[in-house]
C-alpha positions in Angstrom: 23.1 -17.0 20.5 21.2 -18.4 17.6 20.9 -15.2 15.7 24.6 -14.5 16.0 25.3 -17.9 14.4 22.9 -17.1 11.6 24.5 -13.8 10.9 28.0 -15.3 10.6 26.9 -16.6 7.2 27.7 -13.2 5.6 30.0 -10.4 6.5 27.6 -7.5 6.4 24.6 -9.0 8.0 22.9 -8.9 4.6 23.2 -12.1 2.6 24.3 -11.1 -0.9 22.7 -14.3 -2.1 19.4 -13.6 -0.4 16.4 -15.2 -2.1 14.9 -12.8 -4.6 11.7 -13.0 -6.6 9.3 -10.8 -8.6 5.7 -10.3 -7.6 2.9 -7.7 -7.7 2.5 -5.2 -4.9 -0.7 -3.0 -5.0 -1.0 -3.7 -8.8 2.6 -2.7 -9.4 5.6 -5.0 -10.2 7.9 -5.4 -7.2 11.1 -7.2 -6.4 11.2 -9.0 -3.0 14.3 -10.3 -1.2 14.1 -12.4 1.9 16.4 -14.2 4.3 15.1 -17.8 4.1 17.5 -19.0 6.8 15.3 -17.4 9.5 12.2 -19.4 8.7 12.8 -22.4 11.0 13.8 -20.1 13.9 11.3 -17.2 13.7 9.9 -15.4 15.6 13.2 -14.8 17.3 12.9 -14.3 21.0 12.8 -10.7 22.0 12.4 -9.3 18.5 8.8 -8.2 18.6 8.9 -4.8 16.9 9.0 -4.4 13.1 11.0 -1.4 11.9 10.9 -0.5 8.2 13.1 1.9 6.4 11.9 3.5 3.2 14.6 4.8 0.9 14.5 6.5 -2.5 16.7 8.7 -4.7 16.6 12.5 -3.9 16.0 13.1 -7.6 13.1 10.7 -7.8 12.8 7.8 -10.2 14.9 4.7 -10.1 17.9 4.9 -7.8 21.2 5.1 -9.4 24.0 2.6 -8.8 25.7 5.0 -6.4 22.4 5.7 -4.5 21.9 1.9 -4.2 25.4 1.5 -2.8 24.9 4.2 -0.2 21.5 2.7 0.8 23.1 -0.8 1.1 25.9 0.7 3.3 23.3 2.3 5.6 21.3 -0.8 6.0 24.3 -3.1 6.5 25.5 -1.0 9.4 22.3 -1.9 11.3 22.0 -5.5 10.0 25.4 -6.2 11.7 24.0 -5.1 15.0 22.8 -7.8 17.4 19.8 -5.6 18.3 18.5 -5.9 14.7 17.3 -8.9 12.8 17.3 -7.9 9.1 14.7 -10.0 7.2 14.4 -8.5 3.7 13.2 -5.8 1.4 10.7 -4.8 -1.2 11.5 -2.6 -4.2 8.8 -1.0 -6.3 8.4 2.2 -8.3 11.7 3.6 -7.2 11.1 2.9 -3.5 13.2 0.4 -1.6 11.7 -0.6 1.8 13.9 -2.6 4.1 12.6 -4.5 7.1 14.1 -5.3 10.5 12.8 -6.9 13.7 14.3 -5.0 16.6 15.0 -5.9 20.2 15.0 -2.6 22.1 13.9 1.0 22.3 17.5 2.1 21.9 17.7 0.1 18.6 14.6 2.0 17.3 15.9 5.3 18.5 19.3 4.8 16.8 17.6 3.7 13.5 15.1 6.6 13.5 17.9 9.2 14.2 20.1 7.8 11.5 17.3 7.8 8.9 16.4 11.4 9.8 20.1 12.5 9.3 20.7 10.6 6.0 21.6 13.2 3.3 22.6 11.2 0.3 19.1 9.8 -0.3 15.6 10.2 1.1 15.2 7.9 4.1 12.2 7.5 6.4 11.7 5.0 9.2 8.6 3.6 10.9 7.8 1.0 13.5 4.9 -1.3 14.6 4.3 -4.2 16.8 4.6 -7.6 15.1 5.4 -10.3 17.7 4.2 -13.1 15.4 6.4 -11.9 12.5 3.4 -11.6 10.2 5.3 -9.4 7.7 8.1 -11.9 7.4 5.8 -14.9 7.0 2.9 -13.2 5.1 4.6 -10.6 2.9 8.3 -11.4 2.4 8.5 -15.2 2.6 7.6 -16.8 -0.7 4.9 -19.4 -1.0 5.0 -22.2 -3.5 3.5 -20.1 -6.3 6.1 -17.4 -5.8 9.0 -19.9 -5.7 7.8 -21.4 -8.9 8.1 -18.1 -10.7 11.8 -18.1 -9.9 12.2 -21.6 -11.3 10.2 -20.5 -14.3 12.7 -17.7 -15.0 15.6 -20.1 -14.8 13.9 -22.6 -17.1 12.9 -20.1 -19.7 16.3 -18.5 -19.8 18.0 -21.9 -20.4 15.5 -22.9 -23.1 15.9 -19.6 -25.0 19.7 -19.8 -24.7 19.5 -23.3 -26.2 17.7 -22.1 -29.3 14.0 -22.3 -28.2 11.7 -19.5 -29.3 9.1 -17.6 -27.4 6.3 -18.9 -29.6 3.1 -20.3 -27.9 3.0 -24.0 -27.3 1.2 -26.5 -25.1 2.5 -26.8 -21.5 2.3 -30.1 -19.8 1.9 -29.5 -16.0 2.2 -32.4 -13.6 0.1 -32.2 -10.3 0.1 -34.8 -7.5 -2.7 -35.6 -5.0 -3.3 -37.6 -1.9 -6.4 -39.5 -3.3 -8.2 -40.2 -6.5 -11.1 -38.1 -5.3 -9.0 -35.0 -4.7 -7.4 -35.5 -8.1 -10.8 -35.8 -9.8 -12.1 -32.7 -8.0 -9.1 -30.7 -9.0 -9.4 -31.9 -12.6 -13.0 -30.6 -12.7 -11.9 -27.2 -11.3 -9.0 -27.1 -13.8 -11.4 -27.5 -16.7 -13.4 -24.5 -15.5 -10.2 -22.5 -15.5 -9.4 -23.3 -19.1 -7.0 -26.2 -18.7 -7.3 -29.4 -20.7 -6.9 -32.7 -18.9 -4.2 -35.2 -19.8 -3.0 -38.5 -18.4 -3.6 -39.6 -14.8 -1.5 -42.2 -13.0 -0.8 -43.6 -9.6 2.2 -44.9 -7.7 2.8 -46.4 -4.3 5.4 -43.8 -3.3 5.0 -40.7 -1.1 2.1 -38.9 0.4 0.8 -37.7 -3.0 0.7 -40.9 -5.2 -2.1 -39.9 -7.6 -0.9 -37.7 -10.4 -2.7 -35.7 -13.1 -1.3 -33.9 -16.2 -3.1 -30.7 -17.2 -2.4 -28.7 -20.4 -2.5 -25.0 -21.3 -1.3 -23.0 -24.3 1.3 -20.3 -23.3 4.1 -18.4 -25.0 7.6 -19.0 -23.7 7.6 -15.7 -21.8 7.9 -15.3 -18.1 4.7 -13.4 -17.6 2.7 -16.0 -19.6 4.3 -19.0 -17.9 4.0 -17.4 -14.4 0.3 -16.8 -14.9 -0.3 -20.5 -15.8 1.8 -21.9 -13.0 0.5 -19.6 -10.3 -3.0 -20.8 -11.2 -2.0 -24.4 -11.3 -0.2 -24.2 -8.0 -3.3 -22.7 -6.4 -5.6 -25.2 -7.9 -3.6 -28.2 -6.7 -3.2 -26.8 -3.2 -7.0 -26.2 -3.0 -7.5 -29.9 -3.1 -4.6 -31.0 -0.9 -2.3 -31.5 -3.9 1.0 -30.1 -5.1 2.4 -28.7 -8.3 5.3 -30.9 -9.4 6.7 -29.4 -12.6 6.1 -28.4 -16.2 7.6 -29.2 -19.5 6.7 -28.5 -23.2 8.0 -29.2 -26.7 10.8 -27.0 -28.2 9.7 -24.6 -30.9 13.0 -23.6 -32.6 13.7 -20.0 -33.5 13.4 -19.3 -37.2 16.6 -18.5 -38.9 
């Protein structure tokens, strides 16, 4: 069975290296985790009901390390069960919501009863029909803009660790397009969004051979860089293009 083979990648049914990223949820910061390995196989046959388990500390506020451990143990018990396809979680404002696609009424009954009897943390379960896995694809699975924010974090951390400062500087953002017209149209739109236009070029390689560099001033801080790259990704995709990467000069920290 395909799902059994996928689950053998980790011992608990929850991948400790699950893809994680930060994003806004109802105007509040949230941490999303998602099992990317399911993407090419979803929706899994027979798993048409989405069950969600909302967990929080009995004391309120951010869960303690012990509460997190107990919640993880609770979720892992069901993630190992072949009647459940664990797909990910969202954590925001002290609430951790885990998501499963389930295969049977018994699976839902077992999960609901276990949630009701949990006593080390507040636990509530719900269910709804989702045969197309819209929550997995539309809420949990990261698009290109979200994936870029993870790369931003890695790049910023490396630069700061190497002596760069968080001072503002000009970002150089490389975008690629399928045609000169799409490149020009995106450039015009980028100007309206406050970007400056840099060099354009073309190659004979790939499906997006026409490139454009756009510039924006930003501090070497994740929130600032993320805001710029999310906008650049969206702009490029609106015209059939793709965000390639960004770079910038080093502004050394003052001693």
